[in-house]
C-alpha positions as a LaTeX table, in Angstrom:
\begin{tabular}{lrrr}
\hline
Residue & $x$ (\AA) & $y$ (\AA) & $z$ (\AA) \\
\hline
Unk1 & 0.01 & 0.13 & $-0.08$ \\
Unk2 & 1.27 & 3.50 & $-0.77$ \\
Unk3 & 2.04 & 6.39 & 1.31 \\
Unk4 & $-0.78$ & 8.35 & 2.62 \\
Unk5 & $-0.88$ & 11.76 & 0.68 \\
Unk6 & $-2.89$ & 14.77 & 2.17 \\
Unk7 & $-4.83$ & 17.45 & $-0.06$ \\
Unk8 & $-6.80$ & 20.34 & 0.48 \\
Unk9 & $-9.06$ & 22.18 & $-1.84$ \\
Unk10 & $-7.68$ & 25.72 & $-3.15$ \\
Unk11 & $-10.40$ & 28.24 & $-3.69$ \\
Unk12 & $-8.63$ & 30.53 & $-5.79$ \\
Unk13 & $-7.45$ & 28.04 & $-8.41$ \\
Unk14 & $-10.60$ & 25.64 & $-7.46$ \\
Unk15 & $-8.46$ & 22.73 & $-7.66$ \\
Unk16 & $-7.07$ & 20.31 & $-5.16$ \\
Unk17 & $-3.59$ & 20.88 & $-4.28$ \\
Unk18 & $-1.27$ & 18.44 & $-2.52$ \\
Unk19 & $-0.28$ & 19.23 & 1.19 \\
Unk20 & 3.45 & 19.47 & 1.71 \\
Unk21 & 4.16 & 18.23 & 5.59 \\
Unk22 & 7.36 & 19.32 & 6.98 \\
Unk23 & 9.81 & 17.75 & 9.54 \\
Unk24 & 8.20 & 19.83 & 12.57 \\
Unk25 & 4.58 & 18.62 & 11.95 \\
Unk26 & 5.76 & 15.33 & 11.72 \\
Unk27 & 7.88 & 14.94 & 14.86 \\
Unk28 & 4.78 & 16.82 & 16.73 \\
Unk29 & 2.64 & 14.15 & 15.44 \\
Unk30 & 4.94 & 11.24 & 16.42 \\
Unk31 & 5.35 & 13.16 & 19.87 \\
Unk32 & 1.69 & 13.01 & 20.26 \\
Unk33 & 1.30 & 9.47 & 19.39 \\
Unk34 & 4.54 & 8.67 & 21.65 \\
Unk35 & 2.71 & 10.48 & 24.59 \\
Unk36 & $-0.49$ & 9.00 & 24.28 \\
Unk37 & 0.57 & 5.54 & 24.24 \\
Unk38 & 3.09 & 6.20 & 27.23 \\
Unk39 & $-0.18$ & 7.41 & 29.06 \\
Unk40 & $-2.10$ & 4.52 & 27.92 \\
Unk41 & 0.34 & 2.44 & 29.22 \\
Unk42 & 0.66 & 3.80 & 32.61 \\
Unk43 & $-3.02$ & 3.73 & 32.95 \\
Unk44 & $-2.89$ & 0.03 & 32.20 \\
Unk45 & $-0.21$ & $-0.82$ & 34.87 \\
Unk46 & $-1.74$ & 1.35 & 37.30 \\
Unk47 & $-5.44$ & $-0.47$ & 36.70 \\
Unk48 & $-3.43$ & $-4.19$ & 36.78 \\
Unk49 & $-1.65$ & $-3.30$ & 39.86 \\
Unk50 & $-4.61$ & $-1.80$ & 41.77 \\
Unk51 & $-7.20$ & $-4.57$ & 40.53 \\
Unk52 & $-5.52$ & $-7.70$ & 39.27 \\
Unk53 & $-3.24$ & $-9.82$ & 42.01 \\
Unk54 & $-0.21$ & $-11.30$ & 40.80 \\
Unk55 & 0.24 & $-15.07$ & 41.54 \\
Unk56 & 2.27 & $-14.18$ & 44.78 \\
Unk57 & $-0.13$ & $-11.61$ & 45.86 \\
Unk58 & $-3.09$ & $-14.49$ & 45.51 \\
Unk59 & $-1.28$ & $-17.18$ & 47.28 \\
Unk60 & $-0.37$ & $-14.49$ & 50.19 \\
Unk61 & $-4.24$ & $-13.62$ & 50.23 \\
Unk62 & $-5.09$ & $-17.10$ & 50.39 \\
Unk63 & $-2.84$ & $-17.62$ & 53.29 \\
Unk64 & $-4.08$ & $-14.83$ & 55.16 \\
Unk65 & $-7.57$ & $-15.88$ & 54.58 \\
Unk66 & $-6.64$ & $-19.56$ & 56.29 \\
Unk67 & $-4.74$ & $-17.54$ & 59.08 \\
Unk68 & $-7.98$ & $-15.55$ & 59.85 \\
Unk69 & $-10.07$ & $-18.88$ & 59.66 \\
Unk70 & $-7.67$ & $-20.59$ & 62.03 \\
Unk71 & $-7.76$ & $-17.58$ & 64.51 \\
Unk72 & $-11.70$ & $-17.55$ & 64.45 \\
Unk73 & $-11.42$ & $-21.17$ & 65.33 \\
Unk74 & $-9.01$ & $-20.65$ & 67.87 \\
Unk75 & $-11.15$ & $-18.01$ & 69.53 \\
Unk76 & $-13.87$ & $-20.40$ & 69.67 \\
Unk77 & $-11.96$ & $-23.34$ & 71.10 \\
Unk78 & $-10.63$ & $-20.69$ & 73.73 \\
Unk79 & $-14.11$ & $-19.59$ & 74.53 \\
Unk80 & $-15.30$ & $-23.51$ & 74.67 \\
Unk81 & $-12.34$ & $-23.86$ & 77.44 \\
Unk82 & $-13.05$ & $-20.88$ & 79.27 \\
Unk83 & $-16.66$ & $-22.45$ & 79.84 \\
Unk84 & $-15.47$ & $-25.98$ & 81.21 \\
Unk85 & $-12.53$ & $-24.05$ & 83.31 \\
Unk86 & $-15.72$ & $-21.50$ & 84.61 \\
Unk87 & $-17.64$ & $-24.93$ & 85.62 \\
Unk88 & $-14.90$ & $-26.37$ & 87.34 \\
Unk89 & $-14.34$ & $-23.24$ & 89.18 \\
Unk90 & $-17.86$ & $-23.32$ & 90.26 \\
Unk91 & $-17.87$ & $-26.55$ & 91.55 \\
Unk92 & $-14.74$ & $-25.91$ & 93.31 \\
Unk93 & $-16.26$ & $-23.19$ & 95.20 \\
Unk94 & $-20.06$ & $-24.22$ & 95.48 \\
Unk95 & $-19.42$ & $-28.09$ & 96.01 \\
Unk96 & $-15.87$ & $-29.37$ & 96.96 \\
Unk97 & $-15.09$ & $-26.27$ & 99.24 \\
Unk98 & $-18.58$ & $-26.39$ & 100.70 \\
Unk99 & $-18.13$ & $-29.96$ & 101.63 \\
Unk100 & $-15.00$ & $-29.25$ & 103.49 \\
Unk101 & $-16.00$ & $-26.24$ & 104.83 \\
Unk102 & $-13.33$ & $-24.27$ & 102.96 \\
Unk103 & $-13.48$ & $-20.75$ & 101.97 \\
Unk104 & $-13.82$ & $-20.34$ & 98.22 \\
Unk105 & $-10.94$ & $-18.93$ & 96.17 \\
Unk106 & $-11.27$ & $-14.94$ & 95.93 \\
Unk107 & $-12.36$ & $-13.50$ & 92.59 \\
Unk108 & $-9.41$ & $-11.06$ & 92.53 \\
Unk109 & $-6.79$ & $-14.28$ & 92.67 \\
Unk110 & $-8.66$ & $-16.35$ & 90.09 \\
Unk111 & $-8.91$ & $-13.21$ & 87.64 \\
Unk112 & $-5.50$ & $-11.63$ & 88.70 \\
Unk113 & $-3.87$ & $-9.76$ & 85.78 \\
Unk114 & 0.00 & $-10.37$ & 84.44 \\
Unk115 & 1.93 & $-7.61$ & 83.07 \\
Unk116 & 0.52 & $-4.74$ & 80.84 \\
Unk117 & $-0.03$ & $-3.32$ & 77.18 \\
Unk118 & 3.76 & $-3.92$ & 76.89 \\
Unk119 & 3.22 & $-7.46$ & 77.06 \\
Unk120 & 1.88 & $-7.53$ & 73.76 \\
Unk121 & 3.87 & $-4.59$ & 72.08 \\
Unk122 & 5.56 & $-6.95$ & 69.54 \\
Unk123 & 2.12 & $-7.91$ & 68.11 \\
Unk124 & 1.40 & $-4.21$ & 67.20 \\
Unk125 & 1.65 & $-2.87$ & 63.87 \\
Unk126 & $-0.10$ & $-5.56$ & 61.73 \\
Unk127 & $-3.25$ & $-5.42$ & 59.77 \\
Unk128 & $-4.67$ & $-8.21$ & 61.97 \\
Unk129 & $-3.07$ & $-6.51$ & 65.42 \\
Unk130 & $-6.28$ & $-6.47$ & 66.86 \\
Unk131 & $-6.91$ & $-10.17$ & 66.48 \\
Unk132 & $-3.88$ & $-11.65$ & 67.36 \\
Unk133 & $-3.41$ & $-9.66$ & 70.55 \\
Unk134 & $-6.93$ & $-10.34$ & 71.65 \\
Unk135 & $-6.39$ & $-13.93$ & 71.25 \\
Unk136 & $-3.28$ & $-13.86$ & 73.34 \\
Unk137 & $-4.71$ & $-12.25$ & 76.04 \\
Unk138 & $-7.52$ & $-14.97$ & 76.21 \\
Unk139 & $-4.83$ & $-17.73$ & 76.06 \\
Unk140 & $-2.99$ & $-15.99$ & 78.75 \\
Unk141 & $-5.95$ & $-14.94$ & 81.20 \\
Unk142 & $-7.00$ & $-18.88$ & 80.48 \\
Unk143 & $-3.35$ & $-20.29$ & 81.38 \\
Unk144 & $-3.49$ & $-18.17$ & 84.65 \\
Unk145 & $-6.87$ & $-19.44$ & 85.55 \\
Unk146 & $-6.01$ & $-22.96$ & 84.96 \\
Unk147 & $-2.91$ & $-22.85$ & 87.01 \\
Unk148 & $-4.93$ & $-21.49$ & 89.99 \\
Unk149 & $-7.42$ & $-24.23$ & 89.44 \\
Unk150 & $-4.99$ & $-26.63$ & 89.24 \\
Unk151 & $-3.72$ & $-25.16$ & 93.02 \\
Unk152 & $-6.89$ & $-25.19$ & 94.36 \\
Unk153 & $-7.60$ & $-28.89$ & 93.28 \\
Unk154 & $-4.30$ & $-29.71$ & 95.13 \\
Unk155 & $-5.54$ & $-27.94$ & 98.02 \\
Unk156 & $-8.85$ & $-30.11$ & 97.92 \\
Unk157 & $-7.08$ & $-33.17$ & 97.37 \\
Unk158 & $-5.00$ & $-32.64$ & 100.85 \\
Unk159 & $-8.25$ & $-31.92$ & 102.59 \\
Unk160 & $-9.77$ & $-35.23$ & 100.85 \\
Unk161 & $-7.03$ & $-37.00$ & 102.26 \\
Unk162 & $-7.53$ & $-35.96$ & 105.87 \\
Unk163 & $-11.30$ & $-36.06$ & 105.66 \\
Unk164 & $-12.04$ & $-38.40$ & 108.54 \\
Unk165 & $-9.67$ & $-36.28$ & 110.64 \\
Unk166 & $-11.14$ & $-33.52$ & 109.61 \\
Unk167 & $-14.93$ & $-34.78$ & 110.65 \\
Unk168 & $-13.26$ & $-36.07$ & 114.01 \\
Unk169 & $-12.30$ & $-32.69$ & 114.69 \\
Unk170 & $-15.80$ & $-30.92$ & 113.48 \\
Unk171 & $-18.32$ & $-30.26$ & 116.58 \\
Unk172 & $-21.15$ & $-32.39$ & 115.89 \\
Unk173 & $-22.83$ & $-33.52$ & 119.03 \\
Unk174 & $-24.54$ & $-31.71$ & 121.67 \\
Unk175 & $-22.51$ & $-30.75$ & 124.88 \\
Unk176 & $-25.04$ & $-32.22$ & 127.34 \\
Unk177 & $-27.12$ & $-35.37$ & 126.76 \\
Unk178 & $-30.49$ & $-34.28$ & 125.33 \\
Unk179 & $-32.10$ & $-36.38$ & 128.11 \\
Unk180 & $-30.48$ & $-34.00$ & 130.34 \\
Unk181 & $-30.28$ & $-30.69$ & 129.11 \\
Unk182 & $-32.93$ & $-28.36$ & 127.32 \\
Unk183 & $-32.01$ & $-25.51$ & 125.23 \\
Unk184 & $-33.21$ & $-22.49$ & 126.85 \\
Unk185 & $-31.64$ & $-19.29$ & 124.57 \\
Unk186 & $-30.17$ & $-19.53$ & 121.21 \\
Unk187 & $-27.73$ & $-17.36$ & 119.31 \\
Unk188 & $-28.44$ & $-13.49$ & 118.52 \\
Unk189 & $-29.56$ & $-10.64$ & 120.35 \\
Unk190 & $-31.05$ & $-11.26$ & 123.73 \\
Unk191 & $-31.83$ & $-9.88$ & 126.98 \\
Unk192 & $-29.43$ & $-10.19$ & 129.97 \\
Unk193 & $-30.73$ & $-11.08$ & 133.04 \\
Unk194 & $-28.05$ & $-9.59$ & 135.15 \\
Unk195 & $-26.86$ & $-6.54$ & 132.95 \\
Unk196 & $-30.95$ & $-5.87$ & 132.09 \\
Unk197 & $-30.24$ & $-4.96$ & 128.36 \\
Unk198 & $-30.10$ & $-6.28$ & 124.95 \\
Unk199 & $-26.89$ & $-7.49$ & 123.80 \\
Unk200 & $-25.46$ & $-10.16$ & 121.26 \\
Unk201 & $-25.61$ & $-13.65$ & 122.79 \\
Unk202 & $-22.72$ & $-15.61$ & 121.46 \\
Unk203 & $-23.75$ & $-18.97$ & 121.89 \\
Unk204 & $-26.62$ & $-21.21$ & 123.27 \\
Unk205 & $-27.62$ & $-21.76$ & 126.79 \\
Unk206 & $-28.59$ & $-25.46$ & 127.95 \\
Unk207 & $-30.07$ & $-25.50$ & 131.15 \\
Unk208 & $-29.31$ & $-28.63$ & 133.11 \\
Unk209 & $-28.92$ & $-29.47$ & 136.72 \\
Unk210 & $-25.55$ & $-28.85$ & 138.64 \\
Unk211 & $-22.98$ & $-31.25$ & 138.42 \\
Unk212 & $-24.49$ & $-32.68$ & 134.80 \\
Unk213 & $-21.66$ & $-34.03$ & 132.60 \\
Unk214 & $-20.29$ & $-32.00$ & 130.03 \\
Unk215 & $-18.84$ & $-33.41$ & 126.73 \\
Unk216 & $-16.55$ & $-32.31$ & 124.28 \\
Unk217 & $-18.10$ & $-31.94$ & 121.01 \\
Unk218 & $-15.07$ & $-33.01$ & 118.81 \\
Unk219 & $-11.55$ & $-34.11$ & 119.04 \\
Unk220 & $-9.23$ & $-31.55$ & 119.98 \\
Unk221 & $-6.85$ & $-30.15$ & 122.53 \\
Unk222 & $-7.67$ & $-28.13$ & 125.62 \\
Unk223 & $-6.23$ & $-24.64$ & 125.55 \\
Unk224 & $-8.02$ & $-23.03$ & 128.46 \\
Unk225 & $-9.19$ & $-24.49$ & 131.54 \\
Unk226 & $-10.31$ & $-23.25$ & 134.98 \\
Unk227 & $-11.79$ & $-20.05$ & 136.47 \\
Unk228 & $-11.56$ & $-16.65$ & 134.47 \\
Unk229 & $-9.27$ & $-18.28$ & 131.66 \\
Unk230 & $-11.86$ & $-17.50$ & 128.91 \\
Unk231 & $-12.88$ & $-14.18$ & 130.45 \\
Unk232 & $-14.54$ & $-13.20$ & 134.02 \\
Unk233 & $-17.87$ & $-13.48$ & 132.53 \\
Unk234 & $-17.82$ & $-17.38$ & 131.65 \\
Unk235 & $-16.88$ & $-18.17$ & 135.01 \\
Unk236 & $-15.17$ & $-21.62$ & 135.18 \\
Unk237 & $-14.75$ & $-22.14$ & 131.46 \\
Unk238 & $-13.07$ & $-24.81$ & 129.15 \\
Unk239 & $-11.94$ & $-23.78$ & 125.76 \\
Unk240 & $-10.82$ & $-26.94$ & 123.12 \\
Unk241 & $-8.76$ & $-26.17$ & 119.87 \\
Unk242 & $-10.18$ & $-28.85$ & 117.23 \\
Unk243 & $-7.93$ & $-27.74$ & 114.30 \\
Unk244 & $-8.92$ & $-26.78$ & 111.02 \\
Unk245 & $-10.16$ & $-23.61$ & 112.44 \\
Unk246 & $-12.93$ & $-24.77$ & 115.02 \\
Unk247 & $-12.88$ & $-24.00$ & 118.48 \\
Unk248 & $-15.28$ & $-24.74$ & 121.30 \\
Unk249 & $-16.14$ & $-22.78$ & 124.57 \\
Unk250 & $-17.73$ & $-24.65$ & 127.70 \\
Unk251 & $-18.82$ & $-21.74$ & 130.35 \\
Unk252 & $-20.39$ & $-21.36$ & 133.79 \\
Unk253 & $-18.90$ & $-24.97$ & 134.70 \\
Unk254 & $-19.11$ & $-26.20$ & 138.32 \\
Unk255 & $-15.63$ & $-28.06$ & 137.57 \\
Unk256 & $-13.37$ & $-28.51$ & 134.66 \\
Unk257 & $-11.90$ & $-32.36$ & 134.74 \\
Unk258 & $-9.38$ & $-31.91$ & 131.99 \\
Unk259 & $-6.33$ & $-29.90$ & 132.35 \\
Unk260 & $-4.90$ & $-27.29$ & 129.92 \\
Unk261 & $-2.85$ & $-29.12$ & 126.95 \\
Unk262 & $-4.91$ & $-32.33$ & 127.43 \\
Unk263 & $-5.78$ & $-34.08$ & 124.19 \\
Unk264 & $-9.40$ & $-35.07$ & 124.38 \\
Unk265 & $-12.09$ & $-37.20$ & 122.16 \\
Unk266 & $-15.65$ & $-36.50$ & 120.92 \\
Unk267 & $-17.81$ & $-37.32$ & 123.97 \\
Unk268 & $-15.06$ & $-37.32$ & 126.66 \\
Unk269 & $-16.52$ & $-35.66$ & 129.80 \\
Unk270 & $-14.55$ & $-32.33$ & 130.12 \\
Unk271 & $-16.38$ & $-30.45$ & 132.97 \\
Unk272 & $-19.83$ & $-30.44$ & 134.88 \\
Unk273 & $-22.70$ & $-27.98$ & 134.52 \\
Unk274 & $-22.42$ & $-25.28$ & 137.03 \\
Unk275 & $-23.35$ & $-21.39$ & 137.82 \\
Unk276 & $-20.28$ & $-19.82$ & 138.04 \\
Unk277 & $-19.51$ & $-16.27$ & 136.54 \\
Unk278 & $-22.05$ & $-14.04$ & 135.39 \\
Unk279 & $-25.00$ & $-16.69$ & 135.53 \\
Unk280 & $-28.59$ & $-16.86$ & 137.20 \\
Unk281 & $-29.23$ & $-20.64$ & 137.49 \\
Unk282 & $-27.34$ & $-23.76$ & 136.60 \\
Unk283 & $-26.55$ & $-24.09$ & 132.97 \\
Unk284 & $-24.28$ & $-24.48$ & 130.03 \\
Unk285 & $-23.14$ & $-21.74$ & 127.84 \\
Unk286 & $-21.78$ & $-23.26$ & 124.76 \\
Unk287 & $-20.24$ & $-21.41$ & 121.74 \\
Unk288 & $-18.70$ & $-22.67$ & 118.60 \\
Unk289 & $-15.87$ & $-20.38$ & 116.89 \\
Unk290 & $-15.04$ & $-21.15$ & 113.08 \\
Unk291 & $-12.01$ & $-19.45$ & 111.69 \\
Unk292 & $-11.97$ & $-16.89$ & 114.60 \\
Unk293 & $-15.58$ & $-15.79$ & 114.25 \\
Unk294 & $-18.24$ & $-17.08$ & 116.75 \\
Unk295 & $-21.05$ & $-19.01$ & 114.74 \\
Unk296 & $-24.48$ & $-20.13$ & 115.82 \\
Unk297 & $-23.86$ & $-23.62$ & 117.47 \\
Unk298 & $-27.19$ & $-25.13$ & 116.49 \\
Unk299 & $-25.99$ & $-25.79$ & 112.73 \\
Unk300 & $-23.54$ & $-28.33$ & 114.52 \\
Unk301 & $-26.00$ & $-30.48$ & 116.55 \\
Unk302 & $-26.58$ & $-32.90$ & 113.78 \\
Unk303 & $-25.27$ & $-36.21$ & 115.02 \\
Unk304 & $-27.63$ & $-36.63$ & 118.34 \\
Unk305 & $-30.78$ & $-35.54$ & 117.03 \\
Unk306 & $-33.49$ & $-36.90$ & 114.55 \\
Unk307 & $-34.88$ & $-34.65$ & 111.83 \\
Unk308 & $-37.88$ & $-33.54$ & 113.75 \\
Unk309 & $-35.67$ & $-33.04$ & 117.32 \\
Unk310 & $-33.53$ & $-30.87$ & 115.13 \\
Unk311 & $-36.05$ & $-28.74$ & 113.66 \\
Unk312 & $-37.53$ & $-27.96$ & 117.43 \\
Unk313 & $-33.97$ & $-27.19$ & 118.42 \\
Unk314 & $-33.72$ & $-24.68$ & 115.33 \\
Unk315 & $-37.35$ & $-22.88$ & 116.53 \\
Unk316 & $-36.48$ & $-22.75$ & 120.08 \\
Unk317 & $-33.00$ & $-21.09$ & 119.10 \\
Unk318 & $-34.86$ & $-18.59$ & 117.09 \\
Unk319 & $-36.97$ & $-17.40$ & 119.91 \\
Unk320 & $-36.07$ & $-13.98$ & 121.07 \\
Unk321 & $-36.08$ & $-14.38$ & 124.68 \\
Unk322 & $-33.76$ & $-13.70$ & 127.88 \\
Unk323 & $-30.83$ & $-15.66$ & 127.89 \\
Unk324 & $-29.22$ & $-17.23$ & 131.17 \\
Unk325 & $-25.79$ & $-15.57$ & 131.08 \\
\hline
\end{tabular}
C-alpha cells in the first residue's frame, strides 16, 4: 500500500492541491502518538496493579484468609475451654469447698492480671494486630486461671486425704445429753438477766442440773481450763482447739475435769454443769468459733438429733427471749 498523501481544496484555483508536511509537523505528530501510548501504558499498569493480583499476591491472600479462619477457630476453642474452666471453678467453690468447709478462692485471685499493654507490644503494627492481641490475651488469661484451679484442686485433694480426721475434729454432738439438758436460749440478740439490756448472745444456753456431765463435741486439745481463763463473765470455763479452724467454749461450769494441754476425744467428759460467772441459774453456755468468728452452734447439732428433734431445736433457738448468762 502506498504512502498516504493529504490534499486540500484551493478556492482560488478551484483545484485540490497536495499538502506538503514538514519535518516539524511530523515530529509533533509522532510525539503526540508516543505520549498517548505512554499514558495509556501507565493507565493499564496502574489498573493492573490495583485490581489484578499477581500469582504471589493471590497466594499470600489465600494464606491470610486461612490464618483468619484459624484465629476464629482458635477463639472458639478458647471460649469453649473458658466455659469448661468456669464450670470447674463453680463446682470448686460451691461444691467441693462447701463439703470441706473451706473458703472459696477470691475473685481477685482467680482473675489476677499479669503484666500490661507492653506485654503485647511486639504484636502491634500489623493488619490483624487486634485479632492476634485479643487471642493472646485470652490464652494468657485462660492459662493463669487454669494454674489457679490446678493449685486449688491440689488443696482439695489434701483436704480429702484428711477427711476422716477433719470430720472427727468438727463439733457435731450436743455438749449435754439431750435427756439431761434443754436448750433455753439461742444465738443472737438476747436480753441479759443481770445486766438488764439487749446484747449479742454469742452461743446457746442449755439448762441442766448442777453436776450434769459436759462432753467435748469433737476431738481436740484443751487450750483453756479453769476460772477466768476464757474471760471473767464465763466463770469456770473450758476452751478446746479442734484444729481446721474450729474451737469450742464451755462456760459457767461447776468444775473442769481436764487440764490445759490435754488431748480429748469427742464424747469425753470435760467438765460439769454449774452456775459460775455471770449466770442466774445452773446451765451450760456453749459456743462454736469457726476461723476466729463465733457462729450459731445449733447448726452443729446434727449427730445426736432426729430430723424432728433438730427442727424443734432450730425453732427454739430462734425465739427472742432472755438468756441465762
